[in-house]
C-alpha positions in Angstrom: 110.8 137.6 131.2 108.4 140.2 129.8 104.7 139.2 130.2 102.7 139.1 126.9 100.4 142.0 126.5 97.4 140.1 125.2 95.8 136.7 125.9 96.1 134.3 123.0 94.2 131.1 122.4 94.9 128.7 119.5 92.7 125.9 118.3 94.1 122.8 116.7 93.5 124.0 113.1 95.3 127.3 113.8 98.2 125.5 115.3 98.7 123.1 112.4 98.5 126.1 110.0 101.1 128.0 112.0 103.4 125.0 112.0 103.0 124.7 108.2 103.9 128.4 107.8 107.0 128.0 110.0 108.3 125.2 107.9 107.6 127.2 104.7 109.5 130.2 106.1 113.2 131.0 105.7 114.0 129.7 109.2 116.8 127.1 109.4 115.4 123.5 109.7 116.6 123.1 113.3 114.9 126.4 114.4 111.7 125.4 112.6 111.6 122.1 114.4 112.2 123.9 117.7 109.3 126.2 117.0 107.1 123.2 116.1 108.0 121.6 119.4 107.0 124.7 121.3 103.6 124.9 119.5 102.9 121.2 120.1 103.9 121.4 123.7 101.5 124.3 124.1 98.6 122.1 123.0 99.7 119.2 125.1 100.0 121.3 128.3 96.6 123.0 127.6 95.1 119.5 127.2 96.8 118.2 130.3 95.7 121.1 132.4 92.1 120.8 131.2 91.7 117.0 131.4 94.1 115.9 134.1 95.2 116.9 137.6 98.8 118.0 137.3 100.9 119.0 140.2 103.4 121.9 139.7 106.2 119.4 140.2 104.8 117.1 137.5 104.3 120.0 135.1 107.9 121.2 135.7 109.2 117.8 134.8 107.1 117.7 131.6 108.4 121.0 130.4 112.0 120.9 131.6 112.7 117.3 132.2 113.6 115.6 135.5 116.5 116.9 137.6 119.5 114.7 137.4 120.2 112.5 140.4 123.1 113.7 142.6 126.4 112.1 141.9 127.8 109.5 144.4 130.5 112.1 145.4 127.8 114.7 146.1 125.7 112.2 148.0 128.7 111.1 150.1 129.5 114.7 150.8 126.0 115.4 152.1 125.7 112.2 154.2 128.7 112.4 156.5 128.8 110.1 159.5 129.2 111.3 163.0 132.1 109.4 164.5 130.7 109.6 168.0 127.5 107.6 167.4 124.2 107.8 165.6 123.2 111.4 166.4 124.8 113.7 163.8 124.9 116.3 166.5 128.4 117.6 165.8 127.7 118.2 162.1 124.3 119.9 162.9 126.1 122.2 165.4 128.8 123.0 162.9 126.3 123.8 160.3 124.4 126.1 162.6 127.6 127.9 163.8 129.0 128.3 160.4 125.9 129.7 158.6 126.8 132.3 156.1 124.9 134.9 154.2 124.1 132.7 151.3 122.2 130.0 153.2 123.5 127.2 151.1 125.6 125.3 153.7 126.3 121.7 153.4 123.6 119.6 155.1 124.4 118.0 158.4 125.6 114.5 158.5 123.5 111.5 159.4 124.5 108.2 160.8 124.3 105.2 158.5 120.8 103.6 158.3 120.5 100.2 160.0 121.4 97.4 157.7 118.4 95.2 156.9 118.4 91.6 155.8 117.8 91.4 152.1 116.0 88.4 150.5 118.5 86.1 148.8 116.1 84.6 146.3 115.1 85.9 142.8 112.0 87.6 144.2 110.7 89.1 147.4 109.0 86.9 149.9 105.4 86.1 149.3 105.6 86.3 145.5 106.4 83.9 142.7 104.7 80.5 142.0 102.1 79.5 144.5 102.0 75.9 145.9 99.0 73.7 145.8 98.3 74.4 149.5 97.6 78.0 148.7 94.4 77.1 146.8 92.2 76.5 149.9 89.0 77.2 148.0 89.7 74.7 145.2 87.3 71.8 144.6 89.1 68.6 145.5 88.8 65.6 143.1 90.5 62.3 143.7 92.0 60.6 140.6 92.5 56.9 140.9 94.1 54.2 138.6 91.5 52.4 136.7 93.6 49.2 136.2 96.1 49.2 139.0 95.7 48.8 142.8 97.8 48.4 145.9 99.2 44.9 146.2 99.1 44.1 142.6 102.2 42.8 140.7 104.2 45.6 139.0 103.3 45.7 135.3 106.8 46.8 134.3 109.2 44.4 136.0 106.7 41.7 137.0 108.5 41.1 140.3 107.6 43.7 142.9 104.2 44.6 144.3 102.6 48.1 144.2 102.2 50.2 147.4 100.7 53.6 148.1 102.7 56.9 148.0 101.4 60.4 148.9 99.1 61.7 146.2 100.5 64.0 143.6 98.8 67.3 143.2 97.9 69.2 140.0 96.0 72.5 140.0 93.8 73.7 137.1 92.2 77.1 137.1 89.0 77.9 135.2 86.9 81.0 134.7 83.3 81.6 135.8 80.8 84.4 136.4 81.1 86.1 139.7 77.6 84.7 140.4 76.7 81.3 139.0 73.3 79.8 138.5 71.8 76.3 138.7 68.6 75.6 136.7 66.5 72.8 138.1 64.0 71.0 135.9 61.3 69.7 138.3 59.5 66.7 136.9 55.7 67.0 137.2 53.1 64.2 137.1 49.3 64.6 136.9 46.6 62.2 137.8 44.3 61.4 134.9 41.4 60.9 137.2 41.5 63.7 139.8 43.9 66.0 138.1 46.3 66.3 141.1 49.7 67.5 140.1 52.8 66.0 141.8 56.0 68.1 141.4 59.5 66.7 142.3 61.3 68.4 145.1 64.6 70.2 144.9 67.8 68.4 145.9 68.8 68.3 149.5 70.6 71.4 150.6 69.1 73.7 148.0 67.6 76.8 149.7 64.1 78.2 149.2 65.4 81.6 148.1 66.6 82.4 144.7 69.7 84.2 145.9 71.7 82.3 148.5 73.5 84.0 151.5 76.8 83.3 149.8 75.6 85.1 146.6 74.6 88.1 148.6 78.0 88.1 150.4 79.8 87.9 147.1 77.8 90.9 145.8 78.7 92.9 148.9 82.4 92.1 148.7 82.5 92.8 144.9 80.9 96.2 145.5 82.6 97.4 148.6 86.0 95.6 148.4 86.7 95.2 144.7 84.8 98.4 143.9 82.9 97.0 141.0 79.9 99.2 140.2 76.5 97.5 139.8 76.1 98.3 136.1 79.5 96.9 135.3 78.8 93.7 137.1 75.5 93.5 135.4 77.2 93.6 132.0 79.7 91.0 132.9 77.1 88.6 134.3 75.0 89.0 131.2 78.0 88.3 129.0 78.4 84.9 130.7 74.7 84.1 130.6 73.8 84.7 134.3 72.1 88.1 134.2 71.8 90.0 137.5 70.4 93.5 137.1 72.0 96.3 139.1 68.8 97.0 141.0 68.6 93.4 142.0 72.2 93.6 143.2 71.2 96.5 145.5 68.2 94.7 146.9 70.4 91.7 147.8 73.2 93.9 149.3 70.5 95.6 151.5 69.7 92.2 153.0 73.3 91.8 154.0 73.3 95.3 155.5 70.2 94.5 157.5 72.0 91.5 159.1 75.2 93.5 159.7 74.3 96.9 161.1 73.9 95.6 164.7 77.6 94.4 164.6 78.6 97.8 163.2 76.9 99.6 166.1 78.6 97.2 168.6 82.0 97.8 166.9 81.4 101.5 167.4 80.9 100.9 171.1 84.0 98.8 171.4 86.1 101.3 169.4 85.0 104.1 171.6 86.9 102.5 174.4 90.1 102.1 172.3 93.5 103.6 173.3 94.8 104.7 169.9 92.7 106.2 167.1 94.0 107.0 163.6 91.7 109.2 161.5 91.6 110.9 158.2 89.2 112.2 155.5 88.7 111.8 151.7 86.2 113.3 149.4 82.9 111.6 148.5 80.0 112.4 146.2 76.4 111.8 147.3 73.9 112.8 144.7 71.1 113.6 147.2 73.5 116.0 149.0 74.7 117.5 145.7 71.0 118.3 144.8 70.7 119.9 148.2 73.7 122.0 147.5 72.1 123.3 144.3 69.1 124.4 146.3 71.3 126.0 148.9 73.2 128.0 146.3 70.0 129.1 144.6 68.5 130.2 147.9 71.7 132.1 148.7 71.8 133.9 145.3 68.2 134.8 145.8 69.2 136.6 148.9 72.1 138.4 147.1 74.8 136.1 148.6 77.3 134.4 146.3 77.8 131.3 148.5 75.6 129.7 151.1 76.5 129.8 154.7 75.5 126.1 155.3 78.1 123.4 154.9 78.2 121.9 151.4 81.2 119.6 151.6 81.0 115.8 151.7 83.5 113.5 153.3 84.3 109.9 154.0 86.1 109.5 157.3 88.2 106.5 158.2 88.7 105.7 162.0 91.2 103.0 162.7 91.1 102.2 166.4 93.3 99.9 168.4 91.2 98.2 171.0 93.4 96.0 173.2 94.9 93.5 170.8 92.3 94.1 168.1 91.8 96.7 165.4 88.4 98.2 164.4 88.0 100.1 161.2 85.0 102.4 160.9 83.9 104.5 157.9 81.4 107.4 157.8 80.2 109.1 154.6 78.3 112.3 155.2 78.7 116.0 155.6 80.6 115.5 158.8 84.4 115.7 158.7 86.9 113.6 160.6 86.9 115.7 163.7 83.2 115.5 164.1 83.1 111.8 163.6 85.8 111.3 166.1 83.9 113.5 168.6 80.9 111.3 168.0 83.0 108.2 168.9 84.4 109.9 172.0 80.9 110.7 173.2 80.3 106.9 173.5 83.4 106.5 175.6 83.0 105.3 179.2 83.9 107.7 182.0 87.1 107.1 183.9 89.2 105.7 181.0 92.6 107.2 180.2 92.8 109.7 177.4 93.2 108.0 174.0 95.9 108.9 171.5 94.5 110.5 168.4 96.8 110.5 165.3 96.0 112.7 162.2 97.5 115.3 160.0 97.4 118.9 161.2 94.3 120.0 159.3 91.7 121.9 161.4 89.0 119.5 160.2 90.6 116.7 162.2 90.3 118.5 165.5 87.5 117.7 167.9 85.4 120.2 169.8 87.1 119.3 173.0 90.8 118.5 172.4 91.3 118.0 176.1 89.6 114.6 176.0 92.5 113.1 174.0 96.3 113.2 173.4 96.8 114.7 170.0 99.5 113.3 167.8 100.4 114.7 164.3 101.8 112.8 161.4 105.5 113.1 161.0 105.3 111.7 157.5 103.2 114.8 156.5 105.9 117.1 157.9 108.6 115.1 156.0 106.6 115.3 152.8 106.7 119.1 152.8 110.5 118.9 152.6 110.7 116.0 150.1 108.4 118.0 147.7 111.0 120.8 147.8 114.1 118.7 147.6 114.7 119.8 144.0 114.4 123.5 144.8 116.2 123.5 148.1 118.4 120.4 148.0 120.9 121.2 150.8 118.3 122.4 153.4 115.8 119.6 152.6 118.5 116.9 152.9 119.2 118.1 156.4 115.7 117.3 157.5 115.2 114.2 155.4 118.5 112.6 156.6 117.4 113.0 160.3 113.8 111.9 159.8 115.1 108.9 157.8 117.0 107.7 160.8 114.0 108.3 163.1 111.7 106.2 160.9 114.5 103.5 160.8 114.6 103.4 164.5 110.8 102.9 164.7 111.0 100.1 162.2 113.8 98.5 164.2 111.6 98.7 167.4 108.8 97.1 165.4 111.0 94.3 164.2 112.3 93.7 167.8 108.7 93.6 169.0 109.3 96.1 171.7 106.5 97.0 174.0 105.2 100.6 174.4 107.5 101.4 177.3 110.6 99.8 175.8 109.9 101.5 172.5 109.6 104.8 174.2 113.0 104.3 176.0 114.6 103.2 172.7 113.3 106.4 170.9 114.4 108.6 173.7 117.9 107.1 173.5 118.3 106.9 169.7 115.9 109.5 168.3 115.7 112.2 170.9 119.2 113.7 170.3 118.5 113.7 166.6 115.2 115.5 166.9 116.6 118.0 169.5 119.5 119.0 167.1 117.0 119.2 164.2 114.8 121.5 166.2 117.8 123.8 167.0 118.8 123.8 163.3 115.2 124.7 162.2 115.0 127.5 164.7 118.4 128.9 163.5 117.2 129.1 159.9 114.3 131.4 161.0 115.9 133.3 163.9 119.1 134.1 161.9 117.0 135.1 158.8 118.7 132.5 156.6 115.3 131.4 155.2 112.5 133.7 154.0 109.5 132.8 156.3 107.0 133.2 153.5 108.9 131.1 151.0 107.9 127.4 150.4 110.9 126.3 152.5 110.0 128.8 155.3 106.4 127.5 155.4 107.7 123.9 155.6 109.9 124.9 158.5 107.1 126.9 160.1 104.8 123.8 160.0 107.4 121.7 161.8 107.9 124.5 164.4 104.2 125.1 165.1 103.4 121.4 165.6 106.7 120.2 167.1 105.1 118.9 170.3 102.5 116.9 168.6 104.8 115.7 165.8 107.3 114.4 168.5 104.7 112.8 170.8 106.4 109.5 170.3 109.3 110.8 172.4 107.1 111.4 175.4 104.1 109.1 175.4 104.3 105.3 175.3 102.7 103.9 172.2 102.4 107.1 170.3 102.8 106.5 166.5 105.0 108.4 164.1 102.6 108.6 161.1 99.0 108.3 160.1 99.7 105.8 157.3 97.2 103.2 158.8 94.2 105.6 158.3 95.4 106.6 154.8 95.7 103.0 153.7 92.3 102.3 155.1 90.8 105.1 153.0 92.0 103.4 149.8 88.9 101.1 149.9 86.6 104.1 149.6 88.9 105.8 147.1 88.7 102.7 145.0 84.9 102.8 145.1 84.9 106.5 144.3 87.2 106.0 141.2 85.1 103.0 139.9 81.5 104.1 140.6 82.0 107.8 141.3 79.1 108.4 143.7 76.3 107.2 146.0 72.8 108.1 145.2 71.4 108.7 148.7 72.6 109.1 152.3 71.1 105.7 153.0 73.2 104.0 150.3 76.3 105.8 151.6 75.5 104.6 155.2 75.1 101.0 154.0 78.4 101.3 152.2 80.0 102.5 155.4 78.6 99.6 157.4 79.7 96.8 155.0 83.1 98.4 154.1 83.8 98.8 157.8 83.1 95.1 158.4 85.0 93.9 155.3 88.1 96.0 156.1 88.1 94.9 159.8 87.8 91.2 158.6 90.8 91.7 156.3 92.9 93.2 159.1 91.9 90.4 161.4 92.7 87.7 158.8 89.1 86.6 158.5 87.5 85.5 155.2 85.0 88.4 154.6 82.8 86.3 152.3 82.3 83.5 154.9 81.8 86.1 157.6 79.0 87.9 155.8 77.4 84.5 155.0 77.5 83.6 158.7 75.9 86.9 159.7 73.0 86.1 157.4 72.6 82.5 158.4 72.7 83.3 162.1 70.7 86.6 162.1 68.8 85.9 165.3 72.0 85.1 167.2 73.7 88.2 165.8 70.9 90.5 167.0 70.8 88.7 170.4 74.6 89.0 171.0 76.4 91.2 168.4 79.6 91.4 170.5 80.1 87.6 169.9 80.0 88.3 166.1 82.6 91.0 165.9 85.1 90.1 163.2 87.9 89.4 165.6 85.6 87.4 168.0 84.2 85.5 165.1 87.7 84.5 164.0 88.7 83.0 167.3 85.4 81.6 168.7 83.4 80.5 165.7 84.1 78.0 163.0 83.4 79.0 159.4 79.9 78.2 158.3 
């Protein structure tokens, strides 16, 4: 298609006028409607590109529609089954040997995926109506008969006597403010002679402070788990008649952080001794650092340099660490990227311990200064995604890779369901997945070596990614306990992504650090099955014990050795 000579920009008024002229012209009605569609699509695409983040794949589907799903016949033709077992090796070899000049060979076959038990009910397990036992936090009220009692004569038949049955249960749900308030009117008496004033005391159990430990814990959880920004909660509380200014919320959350940071430091020490570390980054905005960036840019421009040499990026790192049978989740928000935060954790590791497994994607920012201190694993799901994104463009080649990796992930899921230990899982993968991956490696090499795929094309780059990182992508075939993907860290980052989408930024590095502390403890509580609100209440009420022995107040230790406050 010939490129237009000049750049053209239309505003909304010009576009409407152009549509009107098209309809007044001598064009047939159908052609005029097509031209109108093109003009309106132009404005829609311009708006979408300016106001939204569109991937090329999404833009292509908007303009040209979604590609039709392959027919059952085509699917069956590209998913042949190897009659000798679950390895698809014969078909892979046949595809490699029979490669022609076109490069559009049929994809190798793959063995059927393991059958999984499907739920037989009308909804998946864990959904649907909840029983009364699920409402553990509900206030319990006993309702008794006013006129009837055990042992009385039946008022219906007049012959039998009444005896007790298990109580029936009804649940009623009401709505309240996130923070509720009690207003106490304290009676005052004054002596007419001496003028002494006598004020009634508060009821038993009412604390001296205006905000209780539970109120502070609720504020921390609403901010760092629900992601509700302070100004939004301020408006909601005012709507229900219990105003709590956003500045006051911050003051109370700081009190929680002051009681919790010792546990966070202890959890860092424990995590440094872990055997498996998942880590990843996401973007974060810290206003104080953004202001520093402006100063750095201004200083660089004053020296005649377009960009400053100092680092200006900001990241939130999630480190999910397996420590024995426990899981610690740590967050850091600063200029440091995931590799530097992981290096800081490794610096706290005791000498003499075996190298930990470190799982991440293959970005350079995830690497530590000394990679020899760990066993690097790369996320196979990232490698798979590079082919799934190209499936519409290179359907035959991508289905080769996706069919094999689908079986490998199914094998890992089967090992998880069978609760295999690290050694047994490794042996299972070596038996079931190793032949598949070996054949896939040969198939990928053939595509490049025989010049069947252009190395600089999107498909060639996806194949090159797999080839460059093959050893680290297949670590699960050689090291016991090595994971296949980095999904655990990516799921952990969703808590901070939720905060970023709701409240956009942190004002200072201190507020970002406090968010890291409290979000780390809340996320670790959730993973350990601990009530995060009750846990934060306990840290406040037992502050002296927490500072004396923070190891006893780690979320997993608290869940097994301490009763809820």
